[in-house]
C-alpha positions in Angstrom: 141.3 121.1 126.0 136.9 119.9 124.8 135.8 119.4 121.4 132.5 117.7 120.8 131.7 116.9 117.7 134.3 116.1 114.4 135.0 119.2 112.6 136.0 120.1 116.4 137.9 117.1 116.8 139.7 118.0 114.2 140.6 121.6 115.3 141.5 120.0 118.0 144.6 117.9 116.6 145.7 120.7 114.7 146.4 122.5 117.6 147.4 119.8 119.5 150.4 119.1 117.0 151.4 123.2 116.3 152.2 123.1 120.0 153.3 120.1 120.6 155.8 120.7 118.0 156.6 123.7 120.1 156.4 122.1 123.0 157.5 119.4 123.4 156.8 117.9 127.7 153.2 119.6 126.8 150.4 117.4 128.4 146.9 117.9 127.0 143.9 116.6 128.5 139.9 116.5 128.3 137.8 115.8 125.8 138.2 114.7 121.9 138.0 112.2 119.3 140.3 110.2 117.6 141.8 113.4 115.5 143.0 114.5 119.4 144.0 111.4 120.8 146.9 110.9 117.8 147.9 114.1 118.2 149.0 113.3 121.6 145.4 113.7 123.9 145.0 111.6 127.1 140.9 111.8 126.6 139.2 111.9 129.8 136.0 111.3 127.7 135.1 111.2 124.1 133.5 113.7 121.9 130.7 111.5 121.5 128.8 112.4 124.8 129.3 116.1 123.6 127.1 116.0 120.3 123.5 116.0 120.7 121.5 118.1 118.3 118.0 118.6 118.7 116.2 120.4 121.0 114.5 117.4 122.3 117.5 115.4 121.8 118.6 117.7 124.5 116.7 118.0 126.9 116.8 114.4 127.4 120.4 114.3 128.2 120.6 117.4 129.5 121.0 116.1 133.3 123.8 113.9 131.8 125.4 116.8 130.4 125.2 119.5 133.5 126.8 116.0 135.2 129.6 115.9 133.2 130.6 119.4 133.2 130.2 119.7 136.6 133.0 117.2 136.7 135.0 118.1 134.2 134.8 121.7 135.9 136.4 119.5 138.7 139.3 117.4 137.1 140.0 120.8 135.4 140.8 122.0 138.4 142.8 119.6 140.3 145.0 119.9 137.2 145.5 123.1 137.6 146.3 123.4 133.8 148.0 126.2 132.1 145.0 127.3 129.7 141.8 126.3 129.5 140.2 126.5 125.0 136.9 124.9 124.7 136.2 123.7 120.5 133.3 125.1 119.5 129.8 123.2 121.7 129.1 127.3 122.9 126.4 125.5 124.9 128.3 123.6 126.5 131.8 125.2 127.1 131.1 128.4 127.5 129.2 127.6 130.9 132.4 125.8 131.6 135.0 128.3 130.5 132.8 130.8 132.5 133.5 128.7 135.6 137.0 128.4 134.9 137.5 131.3 133.8 136.7 132.6 137.8 138.2 130.4 139.5 141.8 131.9 137.6 142.2 130.0 134.5 143.3 131.0 132.2 140.4 130.7 128.6 140.4 129.8 125.4 136.9 129.5 123.1 138.0 128.3 119.6 135.2 128.9 116.7 133.3 131.7 117.0 129.3 131.8 117.0 127.4 133.6 114.2 128.1 137.1 116.2 128.4 138.8 112.7 123.8 137.2 112.1 122.1 137.1 114.8 122.3 138.4 118.5 126.5 139.8 117.9 125.1 141.2 121.9 126.3 137.6 122.7 129.4 138.9 121.9 129.6 140.3 125.3 129.2 137.7 127.2 131.0 135.3 125.4 134.1 137.7 126.4 132.9 137.1 129.7 133.8 133.4 129.5 136.4 133.3 127.2 140.4 135.4 127.6 140.7 135.1 124.0 137.6 134.5 121.3 139.8 132.2 117.8 138.3 134.0 114.9 137.7 131.1 112.1 136.5 134.8 109.7 137.8 138.4 109.5 134.5 140.0 110.6 134.4 138.1 113.4 136.8 140.2 115.3 136.1 143.5 114.8 132.2 143.2 116.9 133.7 141.6 118.9 136.3 144.9 119.8 132.7 146.9 120.3 132.5 144.7 123.1 135.8 145.2 124.8 136.8 141.5 124.3 139.7 140.3 122.4 139.6 138.4 119.9 142.0 136.9 116.8 141.4 136.5 113.2 143.0 132.7 112.6 141.7 131.2 109.1 139.6 128.5 108.5 141.3 125.3 108.7 138.8 124.3 105.8 140.9 126.7 103.7 144.1 125.3 104.8 142.9 122.0 104.0 141.5 122.0 100.2 143.8 123.9 97.7 143.6 127.2 95.8 143.2 125.3 92.1 140.8 121.7 93.2 141.4 118.7 90.5 138.2 118.7 89.3 139.2 115.9 87.0 141.2 113.7 89.5 137.7 115.0 91.8 135.4 112.5 88.8 137.5 109.6 88.0 137.9 109.5 92.1 133.7 108.9 91.3 133.7 107.3 88.3 131.9 110.0 86.2 132.2 111.0 83.1 134.4 114.3 82.2 131.5 115.2 79.4 129.3 114.6 82.3 126.8 117.5 82.5 126.5 117.4 86.7 124.3 118.6 89.2 125.5 117.8 93.3 122.5 118.7 95.7 123.1 118.8 98.9 119.8 120.0 101.1 121.9 119.2 104.6 123.7 116.9 106.7 120.8 116.8 109.7 117.1 115.0 109.5 115.1 118.1 110.0 117.0 120.3 107.2 116.2 117.4 104.5 112.9 116.7 105.7 112.7 121.2 105.3 114.7 120.6 102.2 114.9 117.7 100.3 111.5 117.6 98.5 112.2 120.8 96.8 115.9 120.9 96.4 114.9 117.5 93.8 111.9 119.0 91.8 114.1 121.4 91.3 116.7 119.2 90.1 114.0 117.4 88.5 113.3 120.5 86.6 117.0 121.1 85.7 117.1 118.0 84.3 114.3 118.1 81.3 116.6 121.0 80.1 119.6 119.9 80.1 120.1 116.1 78.4 121.9 113.4 80.7 122.2 115.5 83.9 124.1 113.2 86.5 122.8 114.7 90.1 125.5 113.6 92.4 123.2 113.2 96.5 125.3 113.1 99.4 124.6 112.0 102.5 126.3 112.6 105.8 125.8 109.8 107.4 123.5 106.0 107.6 120.5 108.3 108.8 120.3 111.1 106.2 120.8 108.2 103.5 118.0 106.8 104.7 116.1 109.4 104.6 117.3 111.0 101.3 117.0 107.5 99.6 113.2 107.8 100.3 113.0 111.1 98.9 114.5 110.2 95.9 112.1 107.4 95.1 109.3 109.8 96.0 110.8 112.3 93.5 110.8 113.3 89.7 114.2 112.3 89.9 114.1 108.4 90.8 116.3 106.0 88.7 118.4 106.7 86.1 120.7 110.1 86.2 120.3 110.4 89.8 123.6 109.0 92.9 123.6 108.8 96.2 126.8 108.9 97.8 128.0 108.0 101.3 129.6 111.0 101.7 131.9 112.2 98.7 130.2 116.1 99.8 134.1 117.2 98.9 133.8 115.4 96.2 130.8 116.2 94.8 130.8 118.9 94.6 134.6 119.5 93.5 132.8 117.4 90.3 130.0 119.1 89.8 128.9 121.7 87.4 127.1 123.8 89.1 126.0 122.7 93.0 122.2 123.5 94.7 122.7 123.3 98.3 121.7 124.2 101.8 122.5 127.8 103.5 125.7 126.7 106.0 129.1 125.3 106.6 128.6 123.6 103.0 128.0 127.3 100.8 131.9 127.6 102.2 133.4 124.3 101.3 131.2 125.0 97.7 133.2 128.1 97.4 136.8 126.4 98.1 135.8 123.8 95.8 135.2 127.2 93.0 131.6 125.4 92.2 129.2 128.4 91.3 126.3 127.7 93.8 122.8 128.1 94.3 121.8 128.7 97.9 118.4 127.6 99.5 116.7 127.7 103.3 114.0 127.6 105.2 112.8 127.1 108.4 109.4 127.0 109.6 107.2 130.4 108.8 105.6 131.5 113.1 110.6 131.2 113.7 111.3 133.7 110.7 108.8 136.2 111.8 110.1 135.8 115.9 113.0 135.8 114.8 112.3 139.6 112.2 110.3 141.0 114.7 112.6 140.9 117.4 115.5 142.2 115.7 118.0 138.9 116.2 119.0 138.1 112.7 121.2 141.1 111.2 122.2 140.8 108.0 120.7 140.3 104.6 123.2 138.0 103.2 122.9 134.5 104.6 125.3 132.8 102.4 129.1 132.5 103.5 130.5 133.1 99.6 128.3 136.1 99.9 128.9 137.6 104.3 132.8 137.1 102.8 132.8 139.5 100.0 130.2 141.9 100.6 128.0 141.8 97.7 125.8 139.0 96.0 128.3 136.5 94.1 126.0 133.8 93.8 122.2 133.2 94.0 120.5 133.1 97.5 116.7 131.4 98.2 115.2 131.4 101.2 112.2 131.5 102.7 108.9 131.5 100.1 111.2 132.1 97.2 112.7 128.6 97.8 110.7 127.0 95.3 111.8 124.6 92.8 110.9 126.9 89.4 113.1 129.1 91.3 115.6 126.9 92.6 116.0 125.8 89.3 116.1 128.3 87.3 119.0 129.9 88.3 120.7 126.4 88.8 120.4 127.0 85.1 121.5 130.5 85.3 125.7 129.4 86.0 124.7 126.4 83.4 124.0 128.3 80.5 126.4 131.0 81.0 130.0 129.6 81.3 131.2 133.0 81.1 129.2 133.9 84.5 131.2 130.6 85.9 134.6 132.3 84.9 134.6 135.2 86.2 132.9 133.8 89.4 136.4 131.9 90.1 138.2 134.1 90.8 136.2 136.0 92.9 136.4 132.5 95.1 140.1 132.3 94.7 140.6 135.9 96.4 138.9 134.6 99.4 139.9 131.6 99.7 143.3 132.7 100.0 142.0 135.5 102.8 140.9 132.4 104.7 144.0 130.0 104.4 146.9 132.0 107.3 147.7 128.2 109.2 144.7 129.2 110.5 146.4 126.0 113.7 149.9 127.8 114.0 148.2 131.3 114.5 145.2 129.7 117.6 148.7 128.3 119.0 150.0 131.6 118.8 147.5 133.0 119.9 147.4 130.3 122.6 150.6 129.8 123.8 151.1 134.1 124.3 148.5 133.7 126.8 150.0 131.3 128.8 153.4 132.9 127.9 151.5 136.2 130.6 151.0 134.1 133.6 
């Protein structure tokens, strides 16, 4: 098993626990973090060795990553496992899976890249790497089927972990937020690049909302210390500086559950916001040249970006992308939720329905697929 970041480490740990419950003498080895070690992984390397983001950082680490992948391939082939499971980290794992599959090792890729969003043709090449693809979203297996790839929907572990009915009062108590406060959670991204593109406009939008909502409390969760430093500087330079804004150390989920509305960047956080059952406004920007190039090449295959809207097949929450991602428009959309309790009340059961669809006991379903694949040997 090879996982390359914290989310993959959690997925791997859940799968190990499920398989060990069924097969107490099974052995697990590879690359993982603390959670996978605690579940029983013999970690040959730590997951942090694969956690590289950003083009320049990847290029500087490329020789080391290639050497690590070659060493893993040799060690895995010498060990001859019943199956190899690559957990997310597609740039690293899919190449490794393909090498192993050519040498007769059964391979599973856990977490499909976003083929539903762009470059659907990747599904064919992923199928050349993996005997099975484990999908977190229900619309993904059909795409793979079009390329003759065996992909299975197992559900989303985040949907398993979060309650169908989140406790807002408890979340506010843990964050020391008054029960009657009006709260806006602002999440401009968990990476420095996203913060650089989005924090300023998000905070300007929050300031416009605060001008219309006396006593508004703005919660800004920071994913890590570097993000906290960047956000602190942005807050100090924004119209929000001073009272009414709190920078949180992590606690993004708590902030979303506690909030009356959420302003956030497009990405996985929108799924977490939906599972928190909170009304949201989604914004995002990429470099204009990148946007033009992606559209011109026809790489993007969707009109909706936010996961709640993609999963619903309709626009449940406002999406303000590129030129539409402006402070006045973001603020107007947030105020729309804060001023319309009936719209919020109508949104919550839709979110609950999608949550139930994703809540499939993902670790158990993933273990079913792995177990069946190994039994075919």
